[in-house]
C-alpha positions in Angstrom: 0.0 0.0 0.0 1.3 3.4 -0.9 1.3 6.0 1.9 0.6 9.6 1.2 2.8 12.3 2.7 0.1 13.2 5.2 -0.1 9.6 6.4 3.7 9.6 6.8 3.6 12.9 8.7 0.5 12.3 10.9 2.4 11.5 14.1 4.9 14.4 13.8 2.1 16.8 12.9 0.1 15.6 16.0 3.2 16.2 18.1 3.6 19.7 16.7 -0.1 20.5 17.2 0.1 19.3 20.8 2.7 22.1 21.3 0.4 24.6 19.7 -2.4 26.5 21.3 -5.9 25.4 22.1 -7.3 26.9 18.9 -5.1 24.8 16.7 -5.6 21.7 18.8 -9.4 22.1 18.7 -9.2 22.7 14.9 -7.5 19.4 14.5 -10.1 17.5 16.6 -13.0 19.4 14.9 -11.6 18.3 11.5 -11.4 14.7 12.7 -15.0 15.0 14.0 -16.2 16.4 10.7 -14.6 13.6 8.8 -15.8 10.9 11.1 -19.4 12.3 10.8 -19.5 11.0 7.2 -19.4 7.4 8.3 -22.6 5.4 8.7 -23.2 4.6 12.4 -22.0 0.9 12.1 -18.9 1.9 10.2 -18.2 4.7 12.7 -18.3 2.3 15.6 -16.2 -0.2 13.8 -13.6 2.4 12.9 -13.5 3.6 16.5 -13.0 0.0 17.6 -10.0 -0.4 15.1 -8.6 2.9 16.2 -8.8 2.2 19.9 -6.7 -0.9 19.4 -3.8 1.1 18.0 -3.6 3.9 20.6 -0.7 4.1 23.0 -1.0 5.0 26.7 -0.3 8.7 25.9 -3.2 8.9 23.4 -5.5 7.1 25.7 -4.7 9.5 28.6 -5.4 12.5 26.3 -8.7 11.1 25.0 -10.0 9.9 28.4 -9.0 13.2 30.0 -10.7 15.2 27.3 -13.8 13.1 27.6 -14.0 13.9 31.3 -13.8 17.7 30.6 -16.4 17.3 27.8 -18.8 15.5 30.2 -18.3 18.3 32.8 -19.0 21.0 30.2 -22.1 19.2 29.1 -23.6 18.8 32.5 
């Protein structure tokens, strides 16, 4: 499978965005959310399942921590 340049750079770009401000970080996540919105519900859940299997502990900590703040904001 041929990888595009963006696929090759996804991890370094994520690292750089982590060192940016909250506007840039939220833009990245909002873009992911907009893209994932195009999946059908079953495909969305399946993709999340695949994705969750490949996350390292740092990514899990970020996502779980973010989920806690989202839950607090929405209460």
